[in-house]
C-alpha positions as CSV (number, residue, x, y, z in Angstrom):
1,X,63.5,66.4,-4.1
2,X,63.1,66.9,-0.4
3,X,60.8,69.2,1.5
4,X,62.0,71.3,4.5
5,X,60.2,71.9,7.8
6,X,58.3,74.9,6.3
7,X,56.9,72.8,3.4
8,X,59.2,74.4,0.9
9,X,61.2,72.3,-1.7
10,X,64.9,72.3,-1.1
11,X,67.1,73.3,-4.0
12,X,67.9,70.6,-6.6
13,X,70.6,72.0,-8.8
14,X,71.7,70.7,-12.2
15,X,74.6,72.3,-14.1
16,X,75.1,72.2,-17.8
17,X,78.5,72.8,-19.4
18,X,78.2,73.8,-23.0
19,X,81.1,72.9,-25.3
20,X,81.8,73.4,-28.9
21,X,83.7,70.5,-30.5
22,X,85.6,70.6,-33.7
23,X,86.5,67.7,-36.0
24,X,90.0,67.5,-34.6
25,X,88.8,66.6,-31.1
26,X,89.4,70.2,-30.0
27,X,86.8,71.5,-27.5
28,X,86.1,75.0,-26.5
29,X,83.9,75.7,-23.4
30,X,81.2,78.2,-24.4
31,X,79.8,78.6,-20.9
32,X,77.7,77.1,-18.1
33,X,74.1,77.2,-16.9
34,X,73.0,76.1,-13.5
35,X,69.3,75.5,-13.0
36,X,67.3,74.9,-9.8
37,X,64.8,72.2,-10.6
38,X,62.7,73.1,-7.6
39,X,61.6,76.2,-9.5
40,X,59.9,74.0,-12.0
41,X,57.7,72.1,-9.5
42,X,54.1,72.1,-10.6
43,X,55.0,72.9,-14.2
44,X,54.2,70.3,-16.8
45,X,56.2,71.7,-19.7
46,X,58.1,74.9,-20.0
47,X,60.9,76.5,-22.2
48,X,63.1,79.3,-21.0
49,X,66.3,81.0,-22.1
50,X,69.2,81.4,-19.8
51,X,72.3,83.6,-20.1
52,X,75.4,81.4,-20.0
53,X,77.9,82.1,-17.2
54,X,81.7,81.9,-17.5
55,X,81.3,82.8,-21.2
56,X,83.5,85.1,-23.3
57,X,80.5,86.0,-25.4
58,X,76.9,86.9,-24.5
59,X,75.2,83.6,-25.4
60,X,72.0,82.1,-24.3
61,X,70.9,78.5,-23.9
62,X,67.3,77.5,-24.6
63,X,66.2,74.8,-22.2
64,X,62.9,72.9,-22.4
65,X,61.8,70.8,-19.4
66,X,58.9,68.4,-19.2
67,X,58.1,66.9,-15.8
68,X,55.8,63.9,-15.2
């Protein structure tokens, strides 16, 4: 991660695409979640729930991050 002139961390985005796979190699995209890892700076371990975007149903994704 990089720091700007004001001493703030720049965004560091990570995008998750959640798919459901069936036995016949058929995949259905359930949704996406985009996280800004800069929001987790200074946090050792945290778990949050995020509402999936681009989803046909209201689903959430539980994400746990542990930073060293």
